mmCIF entry with sequence, helices, sheets and N, C-alpha, C, O atoms, coordinates in Angstrom:
data_MODEL
# 
_entry.id   MODEL 
# 
_entity.id                         1 
_entity.type                       polymer 
_entity.pdbx_number_of_molecules   1 
# 
_entity_poly.entity_id                      1 
_entity_poly.type                           'polypeptide(L)' 
_entity_poly.nstd_linkage                   no 
_entity_poly.nstd_monomer                   no 
_entity_poly.pdbx_seq_one_letter_code       MQIAALDITSYFSFLSGAMITLFVISLIIIFVYEYEVLRRPKS 
_entity_poly.pdbx_seq_one_letter_code_can   MQIAALDITSYFSFLSGAMITLFVISLIIIFVYEYEVLRRPKS 
_entity_poly.pdbx_strand_id                 A 
# 
loop_
_entity_poly_seq.entity_id 
_entity_poly_seq.num 
_entity_poly_seq.mon_id 
_entity_poly_seq.hetero 
1 1  MET n 
1 2  GLN n 
1 3  ILE n 
1 4  ALA n 
1 5  ALA n 
1 6  LEU n 
1 7  ASP n 
1 8  ILE n 
1 9  THR n 
1 10 SER n 
1 11 TYR n 
1 12 PHE n 
1 13 SER n 
1 14 PHE n 
1 15 LEU n 
1 16 SER n 
1 17 GLY n 
1 18 ALA n 
1 19 MET n 
1 20 ILE n 
1 21 THR n 
1 22 LEU n 
1 23 PHE n 
1 24 VAL n 
1 25 ILE n 
1 26 SER n 
1 27 LEU n 
1 28 ILE n 
1 29 ILE n 
1 30 ILE n 
1 31 PHE n 
1 32 VAL n 
1 33 TYR n 
1 34 GLU n 
1 35 TYR n 
1 36 GLU n 
1 37 VAL n 
1 38 LEU n 
1 39 ARG n 
1 40 ARG n 
1 41 PRO n 
1 42 LYS n 
1 43 SER n 
# 
_struct_asym.id          A 
_struct_asym.entity_id   1 
# 
_struct_conf.conf_type_id            HELX_P 
_struct_conf.id                      HELX_P1 
_struct_conf.pdbx_PDB_helix_id       AA1 
_struct_conf.beg_label_comp_id       GLN 
_struct_conf.beg_label_asym_id       A 
_struct_conf.beg_label_seq_id        2 
_struct_conf.pdbx_beg_PDB_ins_code   ? 
_struct_conf.end_label_comp_id       ARG 
_struct_conf.end_label_asym_id       A 
_struct_conf.end_label_seq_id        39 
_struct_conf.pdbx_end_PDB_ins_code   ? 
_struct_conf.beg_auth_comp_id        GLN 
_struct_conf.beg_auth_asym_id        A 
_struct_conf.beg_auth_seq_id         2 
_struct_conf.end_auth_comp_id        ARG 
_struct_conf.end_auth_asym_id        A 
_struct_conf.end_auth_seq_id         39 
_struct_conf.pdbx_PDB_helix_class    1 
_struct_conf.details                 ? 
_struct_conf.pdbx_PDB_helix_length   38 
# 
_struct_conf_type.id          HELX_P 
_struct_conf_type.criteria    ? 
_struct_conf_type.reference   ? 
# 
loop_
_atom_site.group_PDB 
_atom_site.id 
_atom_site.type_symbol 
_atom_site.label_atom_id 
_atom_site.label_alt_id 
_atom_site.label_comp_id 
_atom_site.label_asym_id 
_atom_site.label_entity_id 
_atom_site.label_seq_id 
_atom_site.pdbx_PDB_ins_code 
_atom_site.Cartn_x 
_atom_site.Cartn_y 
_atom_site.Cartn_z 
_atom_site.occupancy 
_atom_site.B_iso_or_equiv 
_atom_site.pdbx_formal_charge 
_atom_site.auth_seq_id 
_atom_site.auth_comp_id 
_atom_site.auth_asym_id 
_atom_site.auth_atom_id 
_atom_site.pdbx_PDB_model_num 
ATOM 1   N N  . MET A 1 1  ? -67.912 -11.991 -67.886 1.00 0.00 ? 1  MET A N  1 
ATOM 2   C CA . MET A 1 1  ? -67.249 -12.075 -69.185 1.00 0.00 ? 1  MET A CA 1 
ATOM 3   C C  . MET A 1 1  ? -66.921 -10.676 -69.708 1.00 0.00 ? 1  MET A C  1 
ATOM 4   O O  . MET A 1 1  ? -65.834 -10.443 -70.236 1.00 0.00 ? 1  MET A O  1 
ATOM 5   N N  . GLN A 1 2  ? -67.854 -9.761  -69.561 1.00 0.00 ? 2  GLN A N  1 
ATOM 6   C CA . GLN A 1 2  ? -67.636 -8.403  -70.072 1.00 0.00 ? 2  GLN A CA 1 
ATOM 7   C C  . GLN A 1 2  ? -66.465 -7.736  -69.342 1.00 0.00 ? 2  GLN A C  1 
ATOM 8   O O  . GLN A 1 2  ? -65.625 -7.088  -69.966 1.00 0.00 ? 2  GLN A O  1 
ATOM 9   N N  . ILE A 1 3  ? -66.417 -7.902  -68.014 1.00 0.00 ? 3  ILE A N  1 
ATOM 10  C CA . ILE A 1 3  ? -65.345 -7.280  -67.221 1.00 0.00 ? 3  ILE A CA 1 
ATOM 11  C C  . ILE A 1 3  ? -63.991 -7.896  -67.595 1.00 0.00 ? 3  ILE A C  1 
ATOM 12  O O  . ILE A 1 3  ? -62.988 -7.191  -67.704 1.00 0.00 ? 3  ILE A O  1 
ATOM 13  N N  . ALA A 1 4  ? -63.977 -9.214  -67.790 1.00 0.00 ? 4  ALA A N  1 
ATOM 14  C CA . ALA A 1 4  ? -62.723 -9.884  -68.148 1.00 0.00 ? 4  ALA A CA 1 
ATOM 15  C C  . ALA A 1 4  ? -62.234 -9.389  -69.517 1.00 0.00 ? 4  ALA A C  1 
ATOM 16  O O  . ALA A 1 4  ? -61.049 -9.108  -69.695 1.00 0.00 ? 4  ALA A O  1 
ATOM 17  N N  . ALA A 1 5  ? -63.147 -9.286  -70.465 1.00 0.00 ? 5  ALA A N  1 
ATOM 18  C CA . ALA A 1 5  ? -62.769 -8.818  -71.807 1.00 0.00 ? 5  ALA A CA 1 
ATOM 19  C C  . ALA A 1 5  ? -62.250 -7.387  -71.724 1.00 0.00 ? 5  ALA A C  1 
ATOM 20  O O  . ALA A 1 5  ? -61.274 -7.037  -72.388 1.00 0.00 ? 5  ALA A O  1 
ATOM 21  N N  . LEU A 1 6  ? -62.903 -6.561  -70.906 1.00 0.00 ? 6  LEU A N  1 
ATOM 22  C CA . LEU A 1 6  ? -62.477 -5.172  -70.757 1.00 0.00 ? 6  LEU A CA 1 
ATOM 23  C C  . LEU A 1 6  ? -61.078 -5.113  -70.141 1.00 0.00 ? 6  LEU A C  1 
ATOM 24  O O  . LEU A 1 6  ? -60.246 -4.309  -70.563 1.00 0.00 ? 6  LEU A O  1 
ATOM 25  N N  . ASP A 1 7  ? -60.820 -5.955  -69.155 1.00 0.00 ? 7  ASP A N  1 
ATOM 26  C CA . ASP A 1 7  ? -59.495 -5.981  -68.524 1.00 0.00 ? 7  ASP A CA 1 
ATOM 27  C C  . ASP A 1 7  ? -58.426 -6.395  -69.530 1.00 0.00 ? 7  ASP A C  1 
ATOM 28  O O  . ASP A 1 7  ? -57.337 -5.821  -69.560 1.00 0.00 ? 7  ASP A O  1 
ATOM 29  N N  . ILE A 1 8  ? -58.740 -7.393  -70.351 1.00 0.00 ? 8  ILE A N  1 
ATOM 30  C CA . ILE A 1 8  ? -57.768 -7.850  -71.358 1.00 0.00 ? 8  ILE A CA 1 
ATOM 31  C C  . ILE A 1 8  ? -57.498 -6.727  -72.363 1.00 0.00 ? 8  ILE A C  1 
ATOM 32  O O  . ILE A 1 8  ? -56.353 -6.502  -72.756 1.00 0.00 ? 8  ILE A O  1 
ATOM 33  N N  . THR A 1 9  ? -58.548 -6.034  -72.771 1.00 0.00 ? 9  THR A N  1 
ATOM 34  C CA . THR A 1 9  ? -58.373 -4.943  -73.740 1.00 0.00 ? 9  THR A CA 1 
ATOM 35  C C  . THR A 1 9  ? -57.525 -3.824  -73.153 1.00 0.00 ? 9  THR A C  1 
ATOM 36  O O  . THR A 1 9  ? -56.617 -3.315  -73.810 1.00 0.00 ? 9  THR A O  1 
ATOM 37  N N  . SER A 1 10 ? -57.824 -3.439  -71.907 1.00 0.00 ? 10 SER A N  1 
ATOM 38  C CA . SER A 1 10 ? -57.052 -2.365  -71.277 1.00 0.00 ? 10 SER A CA 1 
ATOM 39  C C  . SER A 1 10 ? -55.606 -2.807  -71.049 1.00 0.00 ? 10 SER A C  1 
ATOM 40  O O  . SER A 1 10 ? -54.682 -2.002  -71.161 1.00 0.00 ? 10 SER A O  1 
ATOM 41  N N  . TYR A 1 11 ? -55.414 -4.093  -70.729 1.00 0.00 ? 11 TYR A N  1 
ATOM 42  C CA . TYR A 1 11 ? -54.065 -4.614  -70.518 1.00 0.00 ? 11 TYR A CA 1 
ATOM 43  C C  . TYR A 1 11 ? -53.263 -4.553  -71.818 1.00 0.00 ? 11 TYR A C  1 
ATOM 44  O O  . TYR A 1 11 ? -52.101 -4.146  -71.820 1.00 0.00 ? 11 TYR A O  1 
ATOM 45  N N  . PHE A 1 12 ? -53.894 -4.962  -72.927 1.00 0.00 ? 12 PHE A N  1 
ATOM 46  C CA . PHE A 1 12 ? -53.185 -4.949  -74.206 1.00 0.00 ? 12 PHE A CA 1 
ATOM 47  C C  . PHE A 1 12 ? -52.925 -3.525  -74.681 1.00 0.00 ? 12 PHE A C  1 
ATOM 48  O O  . PHE A 1 12 ? -51.887 -3.248  -75.283 1.00 0.00 ? 12 PHE A O  1 
ATOM 49  N N  . SER A 1 13 ? -53.874 -2.614  -74.410 1.00 0.00 ? 13 SER A N  1 
ATOM 50  C CA . SER A 1 13 ? -53.659 -1.220  -74.802 1.00 0.00 ? 13 SER A CA 1 
ATOM 51  C C  . SER A 1 13 ? -52.524 -0.619  -73.975 1.00 0.00 ? 13 SER A C  1 
ATOM 52  O O  . SER A 1 13 ? -51.722 0.162   -74.488 1.00 0.00 ? 13 SER A O  1 
ATOM 53  N N  . PHE A 1 14 ? -52.459 -0.985  -72.695 1.00 0.00 ? 14 PHE A N  1 
ATOM 54  C CA . PHE A 1 14 ? -51.364 -0.514  -71.844 1.00 0.00 ? 14 PHE A CA 1 
ATOM 55  C C  . PHE A 1 14 ? -50.044 -1.105  -72.316 1.00 0.00 ? 14 PHE A C  1 
ATOM 56  O O  . PHE A 1 14 ? -49.021 -0.421  -72.330 1.00 0.00 ? 14 PHE A O  1 
ATOM 57  N N  . LEU A 1 15 ? -50.067 -2.385  -72.703 1.00 0.00 ? 15 LEU A N  1 
ATOM 58  C CA . LEU A 1 15 ? -48.851 -3.049  -73.167 1.00 0.00 ? 15 LEU A CA 1 
ATOM 59  C C  . LEU A 1 15 ? -48.344 -2.402  -74.456 1.00 0.00 ? 15 LEU A C  1 
ATOM 60  O O  . LEU A 1 15 ? -47.146 -2.159  -74.601 1.00 0.00 ? 15 LEU A O  1 
ATOM 61  N N  . SER A 1 16 ? -49.256 -2.123  -75.392 1.00 0.00 ? 16 SER A N  1 
ATOM 62  C CA . SER A 1 16 ? -48.844 -1.495  -76.658 1.00 0.00 ? 16 SER A CA 1 
ATOM 63  C C  . SER A 1 16 ? -48.331 -0.080  -76.393 1.00 0.00 ? 16 SER A C  1 
ATOM 64  O O  . SER A 1 16 ? -47.367 0.359   -77.019 1.00 0.00 ? 16 SER A O  1 
ATOM 65  N N  . GLY A 1 17 ? -48.971 0.629   -75.472 1.00 0.00 ? 17 GLY A N  1 
ATOM 66  C CA . GLY A 1 17 ? -48.508 1.973   -75.128 1.00 0.00 ? 17 GLY A CA 1 
ATOM 67  C C  . GLY A 1 17 ? -47.123 1.945   -74.513 1.00 0.00 ? 17 GLY A C  1 
ATOM 68  O O  . GLY A 1 17 ? -46.288 2.802   -74.803 1.00 0.00 ? 17 GLY A O  1 
ATOM 69  N N  . ALA A 1 18 ? -46.878 0.948   -73.656 1.00 0.00 ? 18 ALA A N  1 
ATOM 70  C CA . ALA A 1 18 ? -45.561 0.817   -73.033 1.00 0.00 ? 18 ALA A CA 1 
ATOM 71  C C  . ALA A 1 18 ? -44.509 0.476   -74.085 1.00 0.00 ? 18 ALA A C  1 
ATOM 72  O O  . ALA A 1 18 ? -43.391 0.987   -74.038 1.00 0.00 ? 18 ALA A O  1 
ATOM 73  N N  . MET A 1 19 ? -44.867 -0.384  -75.028 1.00 0.00 ? 19 MET A N  1 
ATOM 74  C CA . MET A 1 19 ? -43.930 -0.767  -76.090 1.00 0.00 ? 19 MET A CA 1 
ATOM 75  C C  . MET A 1 19 ? -43.578 0.450   -76.953 1.00 0.00 ? 19 MET A C  1 
ATOM 76  O O  . MET A 1 19 ? -42.414 0.657   -77.297 1.00 0.00 ? 19 MET A O  1 
ATOM 77  N N  . ILE A 1 20 ? -44.587 1.251   -77.298 1.00 0.00 ? 20 ILE A N  1 
ATOM 78  C CA . ILE A 1 20 ? -44.343 2.458   -78.105 1.00 0.00 ? 20 ILE A CA 1 
ATOM 79  C C  . ILE A 1 20 ? -43.453 3.425   -77.330 1.00 0.00 ? 20 ILE A C  1 
ATOM 80  O O  . ILE A 1 20 ? -42.542 4.024   -77.900 1.00 0.00 ? 20 ILE A O  1 
ATOM 81  N N  . THR A 1 21 ? -43.717 3.578   -76.025 1.00 0.00 ? 21 THR A N  1 
ATOM 82  C CA . THR A 1 21 ? -42.910 4.482   -75.199 1.00 0.00 ? 21 THR A CA 1 
ATOM 83  C C  . THR A 1 21 ? -41.458 4.013   -75.133 1.00 0.00 ? 21 THR A C  1 
ATOM 84  O O  . THR A 1 21 ? -40.536 4.816   -75.271 1.00 0.00 ? 21 THR A O  1 
ATOM 85  N N  . LEU A 1 22 ? -41.256 2.703   -74.920 1.00 0.00 ? 22 LEU A N  1 
ATOM 86  C CA . LEU A 1 22 ? -39.890 2.172   -74.862 1.00 0.00 ? 22 LEU A CA 1 
ATOM 87  C C  . LEU A 1 22 ? -39.197 2.349   -76.209 1.00 0.00 ? 22 LEU A C  1 
ATOM 88  O O  . LEU A 1 22 ? -38.005 2.652   -76.260 1.00 0.00 ? 22 LEU A O  1 
ATOM 89  N N  . PHE A 1 23 ? -39.943 2.161   -77.306 1.00 0.00 ? 23 PHE A N  1 
ATOM 90  C CA . PHE A 1 23 ? -39.369 2.313   -78.642 1.00 0.00 ? 23 PHE A CA 1 
ATOM 91  C C  . PHE A 1 23 ? -38.915 3.746   -78.875 1.00 0.00 ? 23 PHE A C  1 
ATOM 92  O O  . PHE A 1 23 ? -37.828 3.981   -79.404 1.00 0.00 ? 23 PHE A O  1 
ATOM 93  N N  . VAL A 1 24 ? -39.754 4.708   -78.479 1.00 0.00 ? 24 VAL A N  1 
ATOM 94  C CA . VAL A 1 24 ? -39.409 6.124   -78.652 1.00 0.00 ? 24 VAL A CA 1 
ATOM 95  C C  . VAL A 1 24 ? -38.204 6.486   -77.792 1.00 0.00 ? 24 VAL A C  1 
ATOM 96  O O  . VAL A 1 24 ? -37.313 7.203   -78.247 1.00 0.00 ? 24 VAL A O  1 
ATOM 97  N N  . ILE A 1 25 ? -38.168 5.997   -76.557 1.00 0.00 ? 25 ILE A N  1 
ATOM 98  C CA . ILE A 1 25 ? -37.053 6.293   -75.653 1.00 0.00 ? 25 ILE A CA 1 
ATOM 99  C C  . ILE A 1 25 ? -35.752 5.717   -76.216 1.00 0.00 ? 25 ILE A C  1 
ATOM 100 O O  . ILE A 1 25 ? -34.705 6.364   -76.168 1.00 0.00 ? 25 ILE A O  1 
ATOM 101 N N  . SER A 1 26 ? -35.831 4.486   -76.752 1.00 0.00 ? 26 SER A N  1 
ATOM 102 C CA . SER A 1 26 ? -34.615 3.876   -77.320 1.00 0.00 ? 26 SER A CA 1 
ATOM 103 C C  . SER A 1 26 ? -34.152 4.655   -78.552 1.00 0.00 ? 26 SER A C  1 
ATOM 104 O O  . SER A 1 26 ? -32.951 4.816   -78.769 1.00 0.00 ? 26 SER A O  1 
ATOM 105 N N  . LEU A 1 27 ? -35.106 5.139   -79.361 1.00 0.00 ? 27 LEU A N  1 
ATOM 106 C CA . LEU A 1 27 ? -34.728 5.942   -80.524 1.00 0.00 ? 27 LEU A CA 1 
ATOM 107 C C  . LEU A 1 27 ? -34.022 7.218   -80.092 1.00 0.00 ? 27 LEU A C  1 
ATOM 108 O O  . LEU A 1 27 ? -33.019 7.605   -80.692 1.00 0.00 ? 27 LEU A O  1 
ATOM 109 N N  . ILE A 1 28 ? -34.537 7.877   -79.057 1.00 0.00 ? 28 ILE A N  1 
ATOM 110 C CA . ILE A 1 28 ? -33.930 9.108   -78.557 1.00 0.00 ? 28 ILE A CA 1 
ATOM 111 C C  . ILE A 1 28 ? -32.524 8.834   -78.041 1.00 0.00 ? 28 ILE A C  1 
ATOM 112 O O  . ILE A 1 28 ? -31.601 9.606   -78.299 1.00 0.00 ? 28 ILE A O  1 
ATOM 113 N N  . ILE A 1 29 ? -32.363 7.729   -77.309 1.00 0.00 ? 29 ILE A N  1 
ATOM 114 C CA . ILE A 1 29 ? -31.047 7.382   -76.769 1.00 0.00 ? 29 ILE A CA 1 
ATOM 115 C C  . ILE A 1 29 ? -30.063 7.126   -77.912 1.00 0.00 ? 29 ILE A C  1 
ATOM 116 O O  . ILE A 1 29 ? -28.914 7.565   -77.853 1.00 0.00 ? 29 ILE A O  1 
ATOM 117 N N  . ILE A 1 30 ? -30.515 6.412   -78.957 1.00 0.00 ? 30 ILE A N  1 
ATOM 118 C CA . ILE A 1 30 ? -29.635 6.116   -80.089 1.00 0.00 ? 30 ILE A CA 1 
ATOM 119 C C  . ILE A 1 30 ? -29.225 7.412   -80.796 1.00 0.00 ? 30 ILE A C  1 
ATOM 120 O O  . ILE A 1 30 ? -28.055 7.590   -81.136 1.00 0.00 ? 30 ILE A O  1 
ATOM 121 N N  . PHE A 1 31 ? -30.191 8.321   -81.017 1.00 0.00 ? 31 PHE A N  1 
ATOM 122 C CA . PHE A 1 31 ? -29.873 9.583   -81.699 1.00 0.00 ? 31 PHE A CA 1 
ATOM 123 C C  . PHE A 1 31 ? -28.900 10.420  -80.876 1.00 0.00 ? 31 PHE A C  1 
ATOM 124 O O  . PHE A 1 31 ? -27.968 11.002  -81.431 1.00 0.00 ? 31 PHE A O  1 
ATOM 125 N N  . VAL A 1 32 ? -29.099 10.489  -79.563 1.00 0.00 ? 32 VAL A N  1 
ATOM 126 C CA . VAL A 1 32 ? -28.206 11.264  -78.692 1.00 0.00 ? 32 VAL A CA 1 
ATOM 127 C C  . VAL A 1 32 ? -26.815 10.656  -78.708 1.00 0.00 ? 32 VAL A C  1 
ATOM 128 O O  . VAL A 1 32 ? -25.821 11.381  -78.758 1.00 0.00 ? 32 VAL A O  1 
ATOM 129 N N  . TYR A 1 33 ? -26.731 9.307   -78.664 1.00 0.00 ? 33 TYR A N  1 
ATOM 130 C CA . TYR A 1 33 ? -25.432 8.642   -78.678 1.00 0.00 ? 33 TYR A CA 1 
ATOM 131 C C  . TYR A 1 33 ? -24.702 8.916   -79.997 1.00 0.00 ? 33 TYR A C  1 
ATOM 132 O O  . TYR A 1 33 ? -23.512 9.231   -80.001 1.00 0.00 ? 33 TYR A O  1 
ATOM 133 N N  . GLU A 1 34 ? -25.425 8.795   -81.113 1.00 0.00 ? 34 GLU A N  1 
ATOM 134 C CA . GLU A 1 34 ? -24.817 9.071   -82.416 1.00 0.00 ? 34 GLU A CA 1 
ATOM 135 C C  . GLU A 1 34 ? -24.357 10.531  -82.497 1.00 0.00 ? 34 GLU A C  1 
ATOM 136 O O  . GLU A 1 34 ? -23.284 10.815  -83.031 1.00 0.00 ? 34 GLU A O  1 
ATOM 137 N N  . TYR A 1 35 ? -25.165 11.451  -81.971 1.00 0.00 ? 35 TYR A N  1 
ATOM 138 C CA . TYR A 1 35 ? -24.801 12.872  -81.999 1.00 0.00 ? 35 TYR A CA 1 
ATOM 139 C C  . TYR A 1 35 ? -23.529 13.113  -81.191 1.00 0.00 ? 35 TYR A C  1 
ATOM 140 O O  . TYR A 1 35 ? -22.646 13.857  -81.618 1.00 0.00 ? 35 TYR A O  1 
ATOM 141 N N  . GLU A 1 36 ? -23.442 12.482  -80.025 1.00 0.00 ? 36 GLU A N  1 
ATOM 142 C CA . GLU A 1 36 ? -22.242 12.647  -79.193 1.00 0.00 ? 36 GLU A CA 1 
ATOM 143 C C  . GLU A 1 36 ? -21.015 12.080  -79.897 1.00 0.00 ? 36 GLU A C  1 
ATOM 144 O O  . GLU A 1 36 ? -19.948 12.691  -79.855 1.00 0.00 ? 36 GLU A O  1 
ATOM 145 N N  . VAL A 1 37 ? -21.145 10.936  -80.536 1.00 0.00 ? 37 VAL A N  1 
ATOM 146 C CA . VAL A 1 37 ? -20.008 10.317  -81.230 1.00 0.00 ? 37 VAL A CA 1 
ATOM 147 C C  . VAL A 1 37 ? -19.574 11.177  -82.410 1.00 0.00 ? 37 VAL A C  1 
ATOM 148 O O  . VAL A 1 37 ? -18.378 11.361  -82.637 1.00 0.00 ? 37 VAL A O  1 
ATOM 149 N N  . LEU A 1 38 ? -20.531 11.702  -83.159 1.00 0.00 ? 38 LEU A N  1 
ATOM 150 C CA . LEU A 1 38 ? -20.187 12.526  -84.332 1.00 0.00 ? 38 LEU A CA 1 
ATOM 151 C C  . LEU A 1 38 ? -19.614 13.872  -83.897 1.00 0.00 ? 38 LEU A C  1 
ATOM 152 O O  . LEU A 1 38 ? -18.746 14.422  -84.576 1.00 0.00 ? 38 LEU A O  1 
ATOM 153 N N  . ARG A 1 39 ? -20.088 14.404  -82.776 1.00 0.00 ? 39 ARG A N  1 
ATOM 154 C CA . ARG A 1 39 ? -19.630 15.712  -82.330 1.00 0.00 ? 39 ARG A CA 1 
ATOM 155 C C  . ARG A 1 39 ? -18.227 15.643  -81.739 1.00 0.00 ? 39 ARG A C  1 
ATOM 156 O O  . ARG A 1 39 ? -17.476 16.618  -81.784 1.00 0.00 ? 39 ARG A O  1 
ATOM 157 N N  . ARG A 1 40 ? -17.882 14.484  -81.184 1.00 0.00 ? 40 ARG A N  1 
ATOM 158 C CA . ARG A 1 40 ? -16.560 14.348  -80.553 1.00 0.00 ? 40 ARG A CA 1 
ATOM 159 C C  . ARG A 1 40 ? -15.463 14.498  -81.601 1.00 0.00 ? 40 ARG A C  1 
ATOM 160 O O  . ARG A 1 40 ? -15.518 13.840  -82.640 1.00 0.00 ? 40 ARG A O  1 
ATOM 161 N N  . PRO A 1 41 ? -14.484 15.334  -81.356 1.00 0.00 ? 41 PRO A N  1 
ATOM 162 C CA . PRO A 1 41 ? -13.393 15.509  -82.346 1.00 0.00 ? 41 PRO A CA 1 
ATOM 163 C C  . PRO A 1 41 ? -12.611 14.220  -82.525 1.00 0.00 ? 41 PRO A C  1 
ATOM 164 O O  . PRO A 1 41 ? -12.289 13.537  -81.552 1.00 0.00 ? 41 PRO A O  1 
ATOM 165 N N  . LYS A 1 42 ? -12.307 13.893  -83.772 1.00 0.00 ? 42 LYS A N  1 
ATOM 166 C CA . LYS A 1 42 ? -11.573 12.659  -84.045 1.00 0.00 ? 42 LYS A CA 1 
ATOM 167 C C  . LYS A 1 42 ? -10.099 12.856  -83.707 1.00 0.00 ? 42 LYS A C  1 
ATOM 168 O O  . LYS A 1 42 ? -9.485  13.850  -84.094 1.00 0.00 ? 42 LYS A O  1 
ATOM 169 N N  . SER A 1 43 ? -9.555  11.912  -82.993 1.00 0.00 ? 43 SER A N  1 
ATOM 170 C CA . SER A 1 43 ? -8.133  12.026  -82.588 1.00 0.00 ? 43 SER A CA 1 
ATOM 171 C C  . SER A 1 43 ? -7.243  11.317  -83.596 1.00 0.00 ? 43 SER A C  1 
ATOM 172 O O  . SER A 1 43 ? -6.023  11.298  -83.436 1.00 0.00 ? 43 SER A O  1 
# 
């Protein structure tokens, strides 16, 4: 029981860490895309 609970805890901590990482990466991509669009001269 202890090992199973530990595995579930580590799995959820890994899942939350992965979610935070994906969220940060998506934020960076959005900011870079917005910067490129704003920097591009308007025709």
